[in-house]
Structures are given as C-alpha cells and as structure tokens.
Legacy VTK file of the C-alpha trace (Angstrom):
# vtk DataFile Version 3.0
C-alpha trace
ASCII
DATASET POLYDATA
POINTS 386 float
-6.009 26.470 19.578
-6.367 30.177 18.637
-6.343 31.195 22.313
-3.213 29.135 22.895
-1.416 30.685 19.918
-2.547 34.190 21.034
-1.089 33.549 24.486
2.263 32.588 22.948
2.174 35.681 20.767
1.480 37.995 23.715
4.221 36.390 25.822
6.807 36.874 23.094
5.511 40.367 22.323
5.672 41.566 25.937
9.016 40.089 26.897
11.018 40.055 23.697
9.452 42.479 21.235
8.519 45.851 22.812
7.045 47.375 19.615
5.135 50.511 18.777
1.360 50.185 18.259
1.695 50.393 14.477
4.465 47.790 14.361
2.535 45.600 16.798
-0.185 45.202 14.195
2.306 44.312 11.467
4.140 41.870 13.715
0.904 40.223 14.793
-0.063 39.731 11.153
3.312 38.157 10.316
3.252 36.002 13.450
-0.130 34.453 12.706
0.758 34.027 9.031
3.835 32.037 10.111
1.797 29.935 12.561
-0.780 29.236 9.857
1.957 28.224 7.399
3.530 25.858 9.947
0.140 24.305 10.667
-0.509 23.799 6.951
2.935 22.242 6.454
2.335 19.812 9.310
-1.027 18.665 7.903
0.019 18.768 4.254
-0.962 15.630 2.380
1.930 14.800 0.074
1.668 11.641 -2.006
4.736 10.451 -3.927
4.565 8.023 -6.841
7.829 6.188 -7.547
7.735 4.855 -11.086
5.294 7.497 -12.269
6.366 7.714 -15.915
4.980 4.312 -16.932
1.518 3.806 -18.393
0.030 2.782 -15.058
1.861 5.594 -13.267
0.678 8.322 -15.625
-2.953 7.203 -15.449
-2.721 6.905 -11.656
-1.251 10.402 -11.295
-4.026 11.922 -13.416
-6.628 10.316 -11.153
-4.876 11.397 -7.948
-4.452 14.949 -9.279
-8.249 15.249 -9.271
-8.585 14.483 -5.555
-9.278 17.506 -3.310
-7.786 15.534 -0.399
-4.223 15.621 -1.787
-2.186 18.839 -1.483
0.939 17.759 -3.334
1.502 14.958 -5.812
5.182 14.196 -6.347
6.139 12.161 -9.418
9.463 10.343 -9.659
10.980 8.077 -12.265
14.365 7.266 -13.774
13.025 8.809 -16.967
12.347 12.567 -17.273
9.155 13.630 -15.494
9.243 17.434 -15.807
7.083 17.580 -18.940
4.603 15.093 -17.502
4.349 17.128 -14.274
3.948 20.393 -16.184
1.043 18.919 -18.122
-0.595 17.636 -14.941
-0.283 21.078 -13.379
-2.503 22.401 -16.190
-5.382 20.361 -14.763
-7.428 22.901 -12.821
-7.403 21.340 -9.376
-5.724 22.592 -6.222
-3.242 19.694 -5.985
0.295 20.812 -6.825
2.491 18.448 -8.875
6.268 18.330 -8.386
8.725 16.306 -10.451
12.011 14.495 -9.822
14.079 12.243 -12.093
16.947 9.816 -11.591
18.235 7.694 -8.708
20.015 10.600 -7.032
16.768 12.582 -6.788
14.746 9.860 -5.065
15.572 11.083 -1.561
14.458 14.624 -2.400
11.240 13.287 -3.924
10.396 11.242 -0.818
11.093 14.015 1.681
8.026 14.988 3.768
5.834 12.380 2.027
2.811 11.077 3.909
2.206 8.262 1.412
4.727 6.620 -0.931
3.383 4.499 -3.793
5.905 2.127 -5.368
5.159 1.255 -8.992
8.760 1.069 -10.171
9.534 -2.068 -12.157
11.946 -3.399 -14.740
11.140 -2.585 -18.344
8.599 -5.013 -19.826
8.383 -6.937 -16.518
4.599 -6.519 -16.539
4.465 -8.782 -19.594
5.893 -11.693 -17.579
4.136 -14.115 -15.255
3.970 -13.139 -11.584
6.687 -15.683 -10.787
9.054 -14.380 -13.464
8.608 -10.750 -12.410
10.503 -11.278 -9.166
14.055 -11.529 -10.489
14.120 -8.216 -12.418
11.995 -6.252 -9.923
13.435 -7.330 -6.550
16.710 -5.310 -6.803
14.715 -2.192 -7.710
12.473 -2.519 -4.652
15.461 -3.136 -2.403
17.110 0.109 -3.527
13.926 2.148 -3.129
13.270 0.824 0.382
16.805 1.750 1.463
16.159 5.382 0.497
12.654 5.302 1.985
14.008 4.035 5.318
16.489 6.922 5.538
14.203 9.668 4.257
10.547 9.226 5.247
10.149 6.024 7.248
7.074 7.381 9.073
5.140 7.530 5.790
2.654 4.941 4.572
4.338 2.560 2.113
2.003 1.191 -0.585
3.634 -1.367 -2.885
2.068 -2.151 -6.260
5.162 -3.624 -7.939
4.640 -7.293 -8.743
4.914 -9.932 -7.477
3.286 -8.252 -4.481
3.319 -11.553 -2.551
7.130 -11.419 -2.438
7.815 -7.673 -2.663
6.027 -6.826 0.569
8.039 -9.365 2.637
11.230 -8.111 0.952
10.362 -4.497 1.825
9.456 -5.360 5.418
12.705 -7.240 6.014
14.671 -4.309 4.600
12.851 -1.917 6.922
13.619 -4.212 9.873
17.320 -4.023 9.017
17.152 -0.245 9.216
15.200 -0.462 12.484
12.178 1.434 11.154
9.647 -1.324 10.455
6.049 -0.598 11.427
3.591 -3.372 10.460
0.709 -0.885 10.405
2.185 1.260 7.635
3.155 -1.250 4.920
0.602 -2.321 2.309
0.639 -4.534 -0.739
-2.012 -3.134 -3.077
-4.388 -5.882 -4.208
-7.320 -3.606 -5.051
-7.306 -4.672 -8.702
-8.532 -8.112 -7.640
-11.373 -6.505 -5.679
-12.327 -4.228 -8.579
-12.452 -7.197 -10.950
-14.398 -9.358 -8.496
-16.929 -6.554 -8.000
-17.342 -6.185 -11.771
-17.799 -9.880 -12.514
-20.124 -10.428 -9.520
-22.244 -7.398 -10.455
-22.721 -8.781 -13.953
-24.142 -11.997 -12.503
-26.289 -10.185 -9.907
-27.625 -7.638 -12.373
-26.565 -4.693 -10.210
-24.338 -1.731 -11.029
-20.678 -2.561 -10.156
-20.497 0.461 -7.811
-23.164 -1.171 -5.648
-21.370 -4.527 -5.234
-18.502 -5.321 -2.857
-16.655 -8.639 -2.826
-13.845 -9.084 -0.275
-10.754 -10.726 -1.776
-8.247 -12.458 0.519
-5.084 -14.554 0.164
-2.540 -12.945 -2.118
-2.080 -11.336 -5.517
-1.261 -14.134 -7.939
-3.173 -16.688 -9.999
-3.062 -19.361 -7.306
-3.566 -17.140 -4.243
-6.424 -14.792 -5.180
-9.562 -15.843 -3.274
-12.770 -13.881 -3.924
-15.042 -14.465 -0.915
-18.318 -14.462 -2.820
-20.215 -15.913 0.115
-19.673 -12.592 1.918
-20.387 -10.281 -1.016
-22.631 -7.272 -0.490
-25.489 -7.279 -1.294
-26.066 -10.922 -0.402
-26.655 -13.191 -3.365
-27.135 -16.915 -3.829
-24.653 -17.816 -6.566
-24.842 -21.159 -8.328
-21.766 -23.383 -8.209
-21.039 -22.621 -11.860
-21.277 -18.868 -11.236
-18.875 -19.077 -8.279
-16.341 -21.094 -10.270
-16.602 -18.812 -13.310
-16.191 -15.599 -11.298
-13.262 -17.023 -9.329
-11.565 -18.261 -12.499
-12.135 -14.926 -14.263
-10.583 -12.931 -11.400
-7.612 -15.265 -11.076
-6.863 -15.429 -14.795
-7.563 -11.769 -15.612
-3.846 -10.919 -15.842
-3.172 -13.675 -18.367
-6.370 -12.982 -20.313
-5.455 -9.322 -20.736
-1.981 -10.298 -21.965
-3.590 -12.442 -24.659
-5.670 -9.497 -25.847
-2.936 -6.877 -25.376
0.369 -8.713 -25.952
2.531 -5.586 -25.586
1.027 -4.282 -22.343
-0.997 -5.534 -19.415
-3.852 -3.563 -17.812
-2.559 -0.078 -16.941
-5.964 1.623 -16.862
-7.864 -0.713 -14.546
-4.762 -1.132 -12.394
-4.350 2.636 -12.061
-8.042 2.987 -11.165
-7.772 0.309 -8.470
-4.585 1.779 -6.974
-6.113 5.267 -6.958
-9.159 3.955 -5.110
-6.953 2.382 -2.430
-4.771 5.479 -2.056
-7.766 7.806 -1.702
-9.099 5.493 1.030
-5.688 5.580 2.734
-5.691 9.402 2.569
-9.182 9.474 4.088
-8.022 7.212 6.903
-5.032 9.457 7.642
-7.345 12.471 7.706
-9.571 10.831 10.317
-12.481 9.612 8.210
-14.267 6.727 9.934
-15.102 3.200 8.739
-12.667 3.163 5.798
-12.193 -0.496 4.847
-10.034 -1.870 2.024
-8.493 -5.242 1.229
-4.688 -5.244 1.214
-1.756 -7.650 1.523
-0.263 -6.787 4.910
1.897 -8.233 7.706
-0.334 -10.661 9.533
-0.388 -13.013 12.502
-3.782 -14.589 11.839
-2.144 -17.843 10.730
1.301 -18.632 12.232
2.648 -20.047 8.957
1.550 -16.977 6.951
3.436 -13.833 7.942
1.631 -11.851 5.245
-1.925 -12.159 4.017
-4.459 -10.129 2.052
-7.467 -9.381 4.252
-9.919 -6.520 4.812
-8.365 -3.834 7.036
-9.736 -0.689 8.653
-7.618 2.345 7.733
-7.005 5.051 10.334
-4.797 7.984 11.219
-1.779 5.739 11.832
-2.267 3.287 8.977
-3.973 0.000 9.820
-6.385 0.686 12.677
-7.649 -2.905 12.707
-7.108 -6.058 10.695
-10.552 -7.580 10.196
-9.034 -10.970 9.452
-10.367 -13.695 7.213
-14.144 -13.497 6.681
-16.270 -16.573 7.266
-15.600 -18.946 4.367
-17.765 -21.642 2.837
-16.389 -25.063 1.892
-15.299 -24.008 -1.602
-13.498 -20.913 -0.324
-11.871 -22.915 2.476
-10.534 -25.326 -0.113
-9.131 -22.446 -2.186
-7.498 -20.968 0.909
-5.832 -24.233 1.945
-4.531 -24.758 -1.593
-3.182 -21.190 -1.669
-1.222 -21.543 1.570
1.769 -23.381 0.103
2.118 -20.866 -2.723
1.915 -17.966 -0.266
4.546 -19.512 1.999
6.920 -19.979 -0.959
6.299 -16.437 -2.212
6.967 -14.982 1.239
10.183 -16.985 1.660
11.386 -15.846 -1.764
11.130 -12.207 -0.684
12.770 -12.861 2.671
15.644 -14.817 1.112
16.404 -11.926 -1.239
16.734 -9.761 1.872
19.143 -12.398 3.254
16.691 -13.519 5.919
15.963 -17.159 6.638
13.616 -18.719 9.150
15.452 -20.701 11.833
15.211 -24.480 11.369
12.237 -26.144 13.026
13.223 -27.413 16.442
11.781 -30.054 18.720
12.632 -29.726 22.444
12.106 -33.489 22.806
14.457 -34.519 19.970
17.242 -36.677 21.560
19.635 -36.239 18.592
22.737 -34.205 19.422
22.719 -32.705 15.920
19.075 -31.567 16.200
18.432 -27.793 16.029
18.487 -26.249 19.503
15.328 -24.505 20.628
15.557 -20.978 22.069
14.756 -20.601 25.798
11.384 -18.988 25.014
10.389 -21.619 22.428
7.289 -22.847 24.273
6.149 -19.301 24.975
6.491 -18.390 21.316
4.482 -21.418 20.226
1.525 -20.325 22.345
1.713 -16.595 21.715
-1.553 -15.114 20.478
-1.594 -12.035 18.241
LINES 1 387
386 0 1 2 3 4 5 6 7 8 9 10 11 12 13 14 15 16 17 18 19 20 21 22 23 24 25 26 27 28 29 30 31 32 33 34 35 36 37 38 39 40 41 42 43 44 45 46 47 48 49 50 51 52 53 54 55 56 57 58 59 60 61 62 63 64 65 66 67 68 69 70 71 72 73 74 75 76 77 78 79 80 81 82 83 84 85 86 87 88 89 90 91 92 93 94 95 96 97 98 99 100 101 102 103 104 105 106 107 108 109 110 111 112 113 114 115 116 117 118 119 120 121 122 123 124 125 126 127 128 129 130 131 132 133 134 135 136 137 138 139 140 141 142 143 144 145 146 147 148 149 150 151 152 153 154 155 156 157 158 159 160 161 162 163 164 165 166 167 168 169 170 171 172 173 174 175 176 177 178 179 180 181 182 183 184 185 186 187 188 189 190 191 192 193 194 195 196 197 198 199 200 201 202 203 204 205 206 207 208 209 210 211 212 213 214 215 216 217 218 219 220 221 222 223 224 225 226 227 228 229 230 231 232 233 234 235 236 237 238 239 240 241 242 243 244 245 246 247 248 249 250 251 252 253 254 255 256 257 258 259 260 261 262 263 264 265 266 267 268 269 270 271 272 273 274 275 276 277 278 279 280 281 282 283 284 285 286 287 288 289 290 291 292 293 294 295 296 297 298 299 300 301 302 303 304 305 306 307 308 309 310 311 312 313 314 315 316 317 318 319 320 321 322 323 324 325 326 327 328 329 330 331 332 333 334 335 336 337 338 339 340 341 342 343 344 345 346 347 348 349 350 351 352 353 354 355 356 357 358 359 360 361 362 363 364 365 366 367 368 369 370 371 372 373 374 375 376 377 378 379 380 381 382 383 384 385
C-alpha cells in the first residue's frame, strides 16, 4: 500500500508539481498526512445511538465509550444530549462522543455511521406488555427508518425498540420501499434473552455465568423466546424441572422485573446485553473471525417465518452466515411449534403498518372463477430453496 501511494505521489509531483527540494519535503509531508487522514476516515468506526437519553441509552453509551474498537460514539435523542455527551467525553478513553438533538438533527447524526442502534421509544412504553408497545412505538421507528434509508443505508441497523418481533419486519419493509434493503445488515437485538438464559443456566450448573452459553431462538416476547438448553455449552444434563424453570424464568423476566420495579423495566441488564451484541458486530466488521451472536433477522429457514431469532456469524458485511435452528429436543420442538403462530402474527403486524400485505393463498387447481389467481412462477416459488 505504501509503495502504491508513493508511486501516486511521485507521478503527481513530477507532472503537476515541479517544486524545489525544500518544498518537495514539505509537500511530501502534507501529501502523506492527507492520505493517512483519508484512510482513517474510511476505516473510522462510528456508532450512533438513536434514543440515547433514556436510562437504557445512557448506560449503553457509557459501556460503548469504554470500547477501544469504537472511534466515534454519536448520541441522538429528541431531548437535549449535549450535557450527557460532554460528561461522557470526560471518560478517559480514545472514543470521541458527539451529540445531536431533535428530529431535524437525525440526518446529521446518522451521517457516516457504520452501525446505527435504535432504542427510541414512546415515553413509558417500556412499562407496557410487548403487545401494547407496538402502537406507540411503530410510528417512531417508521420515521427513523425513512431518515436512515436516505442518509446511511449501507450501515448496520440494530433495532432494540420493542416489540422487536414486529419492529424488524416494519423496518425491513420500509427499507424495501426505498430500494435499499439488505437482509444481511438488519438485526433485532435479542441478546438480553441470551444473557438471562446464561445466568439462570449457570446457577443450575454451578459454573460462572461467563463460562456458560445458551443459544436462544424464536423471537423476543413471552411466547416466542426459546432457550435451547439441550445445546448449552458446556454440556449439562438438566432435569425436566430445571428446564421448565429456566425457560419460564427467561420468558417471564420482563414481567417479573416490572413487578419489582413498577416505574421502570431493566435498563441496566438490557444495556449490558445490547453493548455485548454491538461490540461483537464491531468485531465482525473489523474482520475478527468466529463471532457468533443470536439475533432476530430476516430468515428463509421456514417458509412461513420471514424473520426468526437464530445464531448468526457476524462478518465484514454483516451476517456472514445464518447458522439456523440448532438441533432441538422434544420439549424445545414443542415450544417452537407453539411459538410459530405468535411469530407469524407479530410479523404481519409490522408489515401491515408498513402497508404491506401478503398476497392471498392461491391454488392452481381451484376451479372457482373467484379464486385468487396464481402468478406464472407460482410452482417455482413453492420449491425455491434458500
């Protein structure tokens, strides 16, 4: 690379800049300084948090500020963020914090972002059930995605606004309308379920939580969270009661926290889980190998489920590989089948808000004149393999 840049420098120097020997040295210094700056700008890791002024957002930003892998942390919210950013900049790490406030500043905040984290939500929405969160939060996500699509659509989009099961389909359909949808760069963050499953499983196993990993598939709601304990690392023979208790604890954690903290949910553990996922995503973009996280992503593993939480390998372009659904035992299979209907309804809810409806089911053999007509490539579509 240095030889290539030197060749460019000499070409420009000889043909366009006939300088004296003294000025040649000064010009060479300025030239390479400019090249170095351009290189740094190109590889700069900017992470933007939309909805940063909330309790989860502030905790998340403090954790991300400590990462040596992030060059710039941009915080945005409708509320003022300048004081919050100034305080973060006092933390003695190399990551620079920039601040933007208000709807009109969202585009400027997103510019040149490599990763955009969406935490923005309606006030007090986190105190509602997952189902009730949709109505107040959906319009907010729709507005943010419109700006994202126009400003930094090549960036990774990580959505943590609930209900994730519906917000990710809504975001994807919006991106499709703008013609910038990339299924490898959109993530619904479900890491909190994994963190909780690891904690509860470690308590049963007697290991430290950092040493236990439980994949969690399905979705991010009470009825769709499926901890795959049969595939936990290290291997462990759980009793039936232990499996049921851990599964119930992970699924009901949101409601249990609300009972203990009626005026807020779980901003600290949620921020920790999101930070863990984002750091993994940064590592993947930087070329680290074997980075695996569970996330709710566009999927074609099951035809009826367009989105599904599964383990994915993160790479330089987002999702390098979807590892699919791990091998399930009978109990986990039962949970998965029961979760399917809820997932389908959640996905349709997000798509309907984006004014997208699935075409009616057609049957090429239906003799009724009023029956839905099948497209010419219907049979091909039915047998297409992802």
